[in-house]
C-alpha positions as CSV (number, residue, x, y, z in Angstrom):
1,M,119.4,86.7,159.5
2,Q,115.6,87.5,160.9
3,E,115.3,86.4,164.7
4,N,111.7,85.0,163.7
5,Q,112.9,82.5,161.6
6,K,113.2,79.0,162.9
7,P,116.9,78.6,163.6
8,D,116.6,75.0,162.8
9,L,115.0,75.4,159.5
10,I,117.9,77.9,158.5
11,G,120.3,75.8,159.7
12,Q,119.2,72.9,157.4
13,R,119.2,75.1,154.5
14,Y,122.7,75.9,155.1
15,A,123.6,72.5,155.5
16,K,122.2,71.6,152.3
17,L,124.1,74.6,150.6
18,E,127.4,72.6,151.7
19,Q,126.1,69.3,150.3
20,I,125.3,71.3,146.9
21,K,128.8,72.8,147.0
22,Q,130.3,69.0,147.6
23,L,128.4,68.1,144.2
24,G,130.8,70.5,142.4
25,H,128.0,73.4,142.1
26,A,129.1,76.7,142.8
27,A,127.3,78.6,145.7
28,Y,127.0,81.5,143.6
29,P,127.6,81.5,140.2
30,H,128.6,84.4,138.4
31,S,126.0,84.4,135.4
32,Y,123.5,82.1,133.3
33,N,122.9,82.2,129.5
34,F,119.2,81.6,129.1
35,S,117.5,81.0,125.9
36,H,114.2,82.6,126.8
37,T,112.4,84.5,129.5
38,L,109.1,82.5,130.9
39,P,106.9,85.3,129.2
40,Q,108.6,84.6,126.1
41,I,107.5,80.7,126.3
42,L,104.1,81.5,127.4
43,D,103.6,83.9,124.4
44,A,104.9,81.9,122.1
45,Y,103.9,78.4,123.0
46,Q,100.8,78.3,125.4
47,G,98.7,78.1,122.3
48,W,100.6,74.8,121.1
49,S,98.9,71.4,121.3
50,K,100.8,68.3,122.6
51,E,101.0,67.0,118.8
52,Q,103.2,69.9,118.1
53,L,105.2,70.2,120.6
54,D,106.2,66.4,120.5
55,A,106.5,66.9,116.6
56,E,108.6,70.2,116.4
57,R,111.0,69.7,119.8
58,I,111.4,73.2,121.3
59,D,114.6,73.0,123.3
60,V,114.7,75.8,126.3
61,R,117.4,77.1,128.9
62,I,115.4,79.1,131.5
63,C,115.7,80.4,135.2
64,G,113.5,81.3,138.0
65,R,112.6,81.2,141.5
66,L,111.2,77.9,142.8
67,V,108.2,78.5,144.1
68,A,106.5,74.9,144.5
69,M,107.7,71.3,144.7
70,R,105.6,68.3,144.3
71,G,106.0,64.7,144.2
72,Q,108.5,61.9,145.8
73,G,110.8,59.0,144.3
74,K,112.3,59.2,141.2
75,A,110.6,62.1,139.4
76,G,108.7,65.3,140.8
77,F,107.1,68.6,139.4
78,S,108.0,72.0,140.4
79,N,107.2,75.5,139.4
80,I,109.8,78.4,138.8
81,S,108.5,82.0,138.5
82,S,110.0,85.1,136.9
83,G,107.7,87.2,139.4
84,S,105.2,87.7,136.6
85,H,104.9,84.1,135.1
86,R,105.4,80.8,136.0
87,L,106.2,77.3,134.1
88,Q,106.0,73.9,135.4
89,I,109.1,71.8,135.3
90,Y,109.4,67.8,135.1
91,T,112.6,66.6,136.6
92,R,113.1,62.6,136.4
93,L,116.1,60.8,137.8
94,D,116.8,58.2,134.4
95,E,116.7,61.7,132.5
96,V,118.7,63.9,134.3
97,G,121.1,61.6,136.0
98,E,122.0,60.4,139.8
99,A,124.6,63.4,140.6
100,N,121.7,66.1,138.9
101,F,118.7,64.8,140.7
102,S,120.8,64.6,143.8
103,L,120.9,68.3,143.6
104,Y,117.2,68.5,142.8
105,Q,116.6,66.5,146.1
106,L,118.6,69.5,147.8
107,L,116.5,72.4,146.6
108,D,114.1,74.2,148.9
109,I,111.5,76.4,147.9
110,G,112.9,80.2,147.2
111,D,116.0,78.8,145.5
112,L,117.2,80.2,142.2
113,I,117.9,77.8,139.5
114,G,118.2,77.2,135.7
115,V,116.9,74.5,133.9
116,T,117.5,73.3,130.4
117,G,115.1,70.7,128.8
118,Y,112.5,70.7,126.2
119,L,108.7,71.8,126.0
120,F,105.8,69.2,126.3
121,R,102.2,68.9,127.8
122,T,101.8,66.7,130.6
123,K,98.1,64.3,130.8
124,T,96.5,67.4,132.2
125,N,97.8,69.1,129.3
126,E,99.7,71.8,131.3
127,L,102.6,73.4,129.4
128,S,106.0,72.2,131.0
129,V,109.2,71.6,130.6
130,H,111.1,68.1,130.3
131,A,114.3,69.0,132.6
132,Q,117.7,67.6,131.1
133,K,119.7,69.1,133.6
134,I,119.3,71.5,136.5
135,D,121.5,74.2,137.6
136,F,122.0,75.8,141.0
137,L,121.8,79.8,140.8
138,A,121.3,80.8,144.7
139,K,119.9,79.4,147.9
140,S,117.1,81.2,149.8
141,F,118.1,80.7,153.3
142,L,115.0,82.4,154.7
143,P,111.7,80.4,153.8
144,L,109.0,82.2,151.8
145,P,105.6,82.8,153.7
146,E,103.6,79.6,153.8
147,K,101.1,81.1,151.2
148,W,103.8,82.5,148.7
149,H,101.1,83.7,146.5
150,G,99.5,85.8,148.9
151,L,101.7,87.8,151.5
152,S,99.0,89.6,153.3
153,D,100.7,91.5,156.3
154,V,100.7,95.1,155.1
155,E,103.6,95.9,157.6
156,I,106.0,93.1,155.9
157,R,105.0,94.3,152.4
158,Y,106.0,97.8,152.9
159,R,109.0,96.9,154.9
160,Q,110.3,94.2,153.2
161,R,109.1,95.1,149.8
162,Y,111.4,92.2,147.9
163,L,109.2,89.7,149.7
164,D,106.1,91.4,148.6
165,L,107.3,91.3,145.2
166,I,108.4,87.6,144.9
167,S,104.7,86.8,147.1
168,N,102.2,89.2,145.1
169,H,102.2,89.2,141.4
170,E,99.6,92.2,142.1
171,S,102.0,94.5,143.6
172,R,104.6,93.7,140.8
173,Q,101.8,94.9,138.4
174,V,101.5,98.3,140.2
175,F,104.9,99.0,139.7
176,V,104.9,97.8,135.9
177,T,102.3,100.4,135.6
178,R,103.8,103.2,137.5
179,S,106.9,102.5,135.0
180,K,104.4,102.7,132.2
181,I,103.0,106.5,133.5
182,I,105.9,107.8,134.0
183,K,107.4,106.5,130.1
184,G,103.8,107.9,128.8
185,I,104.5,111.2,130.5
186,R,108.0,111.4,128.8
187,D,106.9,110.5,125.6
188,F,104.0,113.0,125.7
189,L,106.3,115.9,126.7
190,D,108.8,114.9,124.5
191,A,107.0,114.7,121.4
192,R,105.9,118.1,122.1
193,G,109.1,119.9,122.4
194,Y,109.9,120.0,126.0
195,I,113.3,119.4,127.1
196,E,114.0,117.2,130.3
197,V,116.3,118.8,132.6
198,E,117.8,118.3,136.4
199,T,117.9,121.0,138.5
200,P,119.8,120.7,142.3
201,M,118.5,118.5,145.1
202,M,120.4,120.2,147.7
203,Q,119.8,124.1,147.5
204,P,120.9,126.7,149.7
205,L,117.4,128.1,149.9
206,A,113.8,126.1,150.4
207,G,112.1,127.6,148.0
208,G,109.6,127.1,145.3
209,A,106.5,125.9,147.7
210,T,105.1,126.6,151.1
211,A,106.5,123.4,153.0
212,R,109.0,122.7,155.7
213,P,112.3,121.1,154.3
214,F,114.8,118.6,155.5
215,K,118.0,120.5,156.3
216,T,121.7,119.1,156.0
217,H,125.1,120.3,155.9
218,H,128.0,120.1,153.6
219,N,131.3,120.0,155.2
220,A,133.5,121.0,152.3
221,L,131.8,124.1,151.9
222,G,130.9,124.9,155.5
223,M,127.3,125.5,154.9
224,D,123.8,124.4,155.6
225,L,121.9,123.0,152.4
226,F,118.0,121.9,152.1
227,L,116.7,119.3,150.3
228,R,114.5,120.5,148.0
229,I,110.7,121.1,148.6
230,A,110.1,121.6,144.5
231,P,112.3,122.5,141.7
232,E,110.2,125.5,140.4
233,L,112.5,128.4,141.1
234,Y,115.4,126.7,139.3
235,L,112.7,125.7,136.3
236,K,111.9,129.3,135.9
237,R,115.5,130.7,135.8
238,L,115.9,128.3,132.8
239,L,112.8,130.1,131.1
240,V,114.8,133.5,131.7
241,G,117.8,131.7,130.2
242,G,116.3,131.2,126.7
243,F,114.5,127.6,127.3
244,E,111.0,127.9,126.2
245,K,109.5,124.1,127.4
246,V,111.4,122.5,130.4
247,Y,110.3,119.5,132.4
248,E,111.8,117.6,135.8
249,L,110.2,114.3,136.9
250,N,112.1,113.9,140.0
251,R,111.8,113.7,143.8
252,N,111.0,116.4,146.4
253,F,111.2,116.1,150.0
254,R,109.3,117.6,152.7
255,N,109.4,117.1,156.4
256,E,106.1,116.9,157.3
257,G,103.5,114.2,158.5
258,I,102.8,111.2,157.0
259,S,99.3,109.8,155.7
260,S,97.6,107.6,153.3
261,R,98.5,110.6,150.8
262,H,101.6,112.0,152.0
263,N,105.2,110.4,152.2
264,P,108.1,112.5,153.1
265,E,110.0,111.7,149.8
266,F,107.9,111.8,146.8
267,T,108.0,112.4,142.8
268,M,106.7,115.2,141.3
269,L,106.5,116.3,137.5
270,E,107.3,120.1,136.9
271,F,107.0,121.9,133.8
272,Y,106.8,125.5,132.2
273,W,105.7,126.7,129.1
274,A,107.1,130.3,127.8
275,Y,104.5,132.5,126.2
276,A,101.3,130.2,127.4
277,D,99.2,131.0,130.5
278,V,96.9,129.2,132.9
279,N,93.9,128.5,130.6
280,E,96.2,126.8,128.1
281,M,98.0,124.9,130.6
282,M,94.5,123.6,131.9
283,D,94.0,122.2,128.4
284,F,97.2,120.7,128.2
285,C,97.0,119.2,131.5
286,E,93.6,117.7,130.7
287,E,95.2,116.0,127.1
288,L,98.5,114.8,129.0
289,I,96.3,113.1,131.8
290,R,94.1,111.7,129.5
291,A,96.7,110.6,127.0
292,V,98.8,108.8,130.1
293,V,95.5,107.0,131.3
294,F,95.2,105.5,127.6
295,R,98.8,104.5,127.2
296,A,99.1,102.9,130.8
297,L,95.7,100.9,130.9
298,G,94.5,101.0,127.5
299,H,91.1,102.8,128.2
300,T,90.1,105.8,130.2
301,H,87.6,104.4,132.5
302,V,89.5,103.9,136.0
303,K,87.6,102.0,138.9
304,F,88.9,103.7,142.4
305,G,87.5,102.4,145.4
306,D,83.7,102.6,145.1
307,F,84.0,105.2,142.2
308,D,84.1,105.1,138.4
309,I,86.5,107.7,137.0
310,D,85.7,108.7,133.3
311,F,88.4,110.6,131.8
312,A,87.1,110.5,128.3
313,Q,84.6,113.2,129.5
314,P,85.9,117.0,129.7
315,F,87.3,118.3,132.8
316,R,85.1,120.2,134.8
317,R,86.4,123.8,135.7
318,V,84.6,125.7,138.6
319,S,86.0,128.4,140.5
320,M,87.0,128.0,144.4
321,K,84.2,130.1,145.4
322,G,81.7,128.6,142.7
323,S,82.4,125.4,144.0
324,L,81.0,126.2,147.2
325,S,77.4,127.0,146.1
326,G,75.0,124.8,147.7
327,S,77.7,123.9,150.7
328,V,77.9,127.1,152.5
329,T,75.4,130.6,152.3
330,D,77.2,133.3,151.0
331,Q,77.5,135.2,154.4
332,E,79.6,132.6,155.6
333,I,82.2,133.3,153.0
334,T,85.2,135.8,153.5
335,N,88.5,136.4,151.8
336,D,90.2,134.6,154.6
337,N,87.9,131.2,154.8
338,V,87.2,130.4,151.6
339,L,90.4,128.0,151.3
340,E,89.4,126.5,154.7
341,L,85.8,126.0,153.5
342,F,86.8,124.4,150.4
343,E,89.0,121.7,152.0
344,S,86.3,121.0,154.6
345,R,83.4,121.1,152.6
346,V,83.9,120.4,149.3
347,E,87.3,118.9,148.5
348,H,86.5,115.3,149.2
349,Q,83.6,115.3,146.9
350,L,85.2,116.1,143.9
351,I,85.3,112.6,142.5
352,Q,85.3,113.2,138.6
353,P,88.3,115.1,137.2
354,T,87.6,118.7,138.2
355,F,89.8,122.0,137.9
356,I,89.3,124.2,140.9
357,T,90.6,127.7,139.6
358,E,90.6,131.7,140.6
359,F,92.8,130.8,144.4
360,P,92.9,133.6,147.0
361,K,96.0,135.5,145.8
362,A,97.2,135.6,149.5
363,I,98.1,131.9,149.2
364,S,99.8,132.1,145.7
365,P,102.9,133.8,146.1
366,L,104.3,132.8,143.1
367,S,100.9,133.1,140.7
368,K,99.9,136.2,138.7
369,A,97.1,137.8,140.1
370,S,93.9,137.9,137.5
371,P,93.4,141.2,135.8
372,S,89.9,141.1,136.4
373,D,90.4,140.6,140.4
374,P,93.6,141.3,142.0
375,S,92.9,139.6,145.0
376,V,92.5,136.4,143.2
377,A,95.4,134.4,141.4
378,E,95.4,133.0,137.8
379,R,95.6,129.4,139.5
380,F,94.0,126.2,139.5
381,E,94.2,122.8,141.1
382,L,93.2,119.4,139.4
383,Y,91.0,117.2,141.9
384,I,90.1,113.7,141.2
385,S,88.4,111.4,143.7
386,G,89.1,113.8,146.3
387,M,92.4,114.3,145.9
388,E,94.5,117.3,144.6
389,I,96.6,116.0,141.6
390,A,98.1,118.8,140.0
391,N,98.4,122.6,141.0
392,G,99.4,125.2,138.2
393,F,99.5,128.8,137.1
394,S,100.3,131.9,135.1
395,E,103.9,132.8,136.6
396,L,104.4,135.8,138.0
397,N,107.3,137.4,136.4
398,D,107.2,141.0,137.7
399,P,110.4,140.9,139.9
400,S,109.3,144.0,141.9
401,E,106.2,142.5,142.9
402,Q,107.6,138.8,143.7
403,Y,110.1,140.6,145.8
404,E,107.1,142.1,147.7
405,R,105.2,138.7,148.0
406,F,108.3,137.0,149.5
407,R,108.6,140.0,152.0
408,E,105.0,139.0,152.9
409,Q,106.0,135.4,153.2
410,M,108.7,136.1,155.5
411,K,106.8,138.3,157.8
412,Q,104.5,134.9,158.0
413,R,107.8,133.3,159.2
414,E,108.3,135.7,161.6
415,R,104.9,135.2,163.0
416,G,105.6,131.5,163.5
417,D,104.7,130.0,159.9
418,E,107.1,127.4,159.5
419,E,106.1,126.5,156.1
420,A,106.2,130.0,154.3
421,M,108.9,130.9,151.9
422,V,112.2,132.5,152.0
423,M,113.6,135.4,150.2
424,D,115.2,134.2,147.2
425,E,117.4,137.2,146.0
426,D,119.3,135.5,143.3
427,Y,115.5,134.5,141.9
428,I,115.0,138.3,142.0
429,R,118.1,139.0,139.9
430,A,117.1,136.6,137.2
431,L,113.9,138.0,137.0
432,S,115.0,141.1,136.6
433,Y,116.7,140.1,133.4
434,G,113.3,139.5,132.2
435,M,111.2,136.1,131.8
436,P,108.7,135.6,129.7
437,P,104.9,135.2,130.4
438,A,104.9,131.2,131.3
439,A,102.4,128.9,132.6
440,G,103.8,126.0,135.1
441,I,102.2,122.8,136.5
442,G,103.0,120.2,139.2
443,I,101.8,117.1,138.9
444,G,102.1,114.6,141.7
445,I,103.2,111.2,140.3
446,D,102.4,109.0,143.4
447,R,98.6,110.0,143.8
448,L,98.4,109.7,140.2
449,V,99.9,106.4,140.4
450,M,97.1,105.5,143.2
451,L,94.5,106.4,141.1
452,L,95.5,104.5,138.3
453,T,96.1,101.1,140.1
454,N,93.0,101.5,142.6
455,K,95.2,101.8,145.7
456,Q,94.2,103.9,148.6
457,S,97.4,104.2,150.3
458,I,100.6,106.0,148.7
459,R,102.9,103.7,150.5
460,D,101.6,100.9,147.9
461,V,102.9,102.7,144.9
462,I,106.1,103.8,146.4
463,L,108.4,100.9,146.5
464,F,110.3,101.4,149.7
465,P,107.9,104.1,151.8
466,H,109.5,105.8,155.1
467,L,108.4,103.9,157.7
468,R,109.0,104.1,161.7
469,P,112.0,102.2,162.7
470,E,111.4,98.4,162.9
471,R,110.6,97.3,166.3
472,K,113.0,94.4,167.6
473,S,111.3,91.4,169.0
474,S,112.8,92.0,172.3
475,E,111.0,95.1,172.8
476,P,107.4,95.9,174.4
477,D,104.4,96.7,172.0
478,T,103.3,100.0,173.2
479,N,100.6,100.3,170.8
C-alpha cells in the first residue's frame, strides 16, 4: 500500500471486496474462460450495423480492466480495457438480476471483470456489449490516476511501469514495436543462415569492450566474476570452433553513468560472419536495418524529434578524418585528437544514416589494421540522428598481435584507465588454434527502438529502467 493514497478510499475498497465475497464471489478466481479478446471483437464487428447485430445475435464472453463507469439507478454504462483496446458495456438490473447487479454496484475503476452478453449498438451507434452476467476477477485497491488515460508524471511512469501501461496507450505501443523490431532481427538473421547462441552473463574476465564492469562473487567456487560488458570474445571462440555465422541478442552490463542514451543494463545484438570483411558487414548492416525498419513500421521514413530520417536512401560512408572536413583545419588534426574532434564537432550533426569508417587503431584493440594504413583500423560505426547505433569491424585473428594489443591495454590500466581491457589468455589460446577471417558487429537495440518510436530517452524504451532509490515521503527533498 502506498503512503500517498488516501486510507479511507483504500479502506472502502477493501470493505467492498468483503461484500463481494459475501455475495458468493471468489476474491481471486483461478481463471476465466473468454470467447473473444477485445481486438478480435472490434476487428470482426466494428463494421456491422445495428440491423446486422440485431438480426444475427453475437454472443460474447470477454474480460478486461474497468476504466469508466457512468449512470445510476437500475442501469449503467461502463468501459473495459485490454490495455490496447476499449469496449463499452451496458448493464441493466432486470437483465443481470438483483444479485449480479449488486456486484456491479460494488465495482471500482481499475477492477478486473468478466462480462457475458451479446453485441449491439446504442442509440449513439457505439458498438457495445449488452451484459447478461458480470464476473468478478480482481479488486484494484489503489485508485488509478484521475486522468487514467494520460499519466504524465515521468517518475511514476518509469518507476511504476505497470501503471504507465494501464494509463498510456502510447507507452504500450512502444513495447509492441520493440517486440516487432527484435522479432524482425531474429527472422532476418535466421533466414540468412545465422545460428542464435547464448554465452555467459557472468565471466571470469570482463572483456570484449572498453568499459567498467559490475563485480560479483561466486561462493561455491570461491571466485570473483563480472557481469559481461560484451559477448564478443565468446562469440569469436565459436568461430574458432567452426560456427561460421552466429548471433546473440541479449543483455550487457556496464557500471558507468546514466543518461538519456545510457542505462547500466542494456540490450545488444552482436553477430559474426566468418570469411567476410568490414565492407561486406557494412552492406549487410544497412540491409538489416532497412529491413527491420520496414518490418516494424511498414515504411522507411521515420520521424525522430525534429528530424525526418530516410532509411530508403543509401547510407552515407565517410572516414573519420574526412568527416572533419569543414569543421576543423588540417593543422588542428593529429593522430591523438581525431576521435575527440569527431565527438565534439561532428557526431551530433550526423542525422541521416551514416557509416563513419577508418577509426584510429589505438582505440580499436580487437580490430584488424587497414593494409593501406597501419595506423587505421578496419572499423565502422553507424550514426543516426547523432547517436551511435552500431559498431563493427574486421576481426583481428592474429594471436601474436592480439596478445600485444592486450598488453598495451594492460599498460593503460596501470596508468589509471579503469575501462581498458584485461589480458584474456584463454582467448589468445583459442586464436592460436586458428580463427578464420571474419567481420563482426554490435547493434544497440535500445537506441534503435528509440529511433523507431520517436523517444528521446532510453528510459522510455526499457520496461524497467534503473532509477535512484525511491525517496520516502518522510525524507526531505534535497533537489
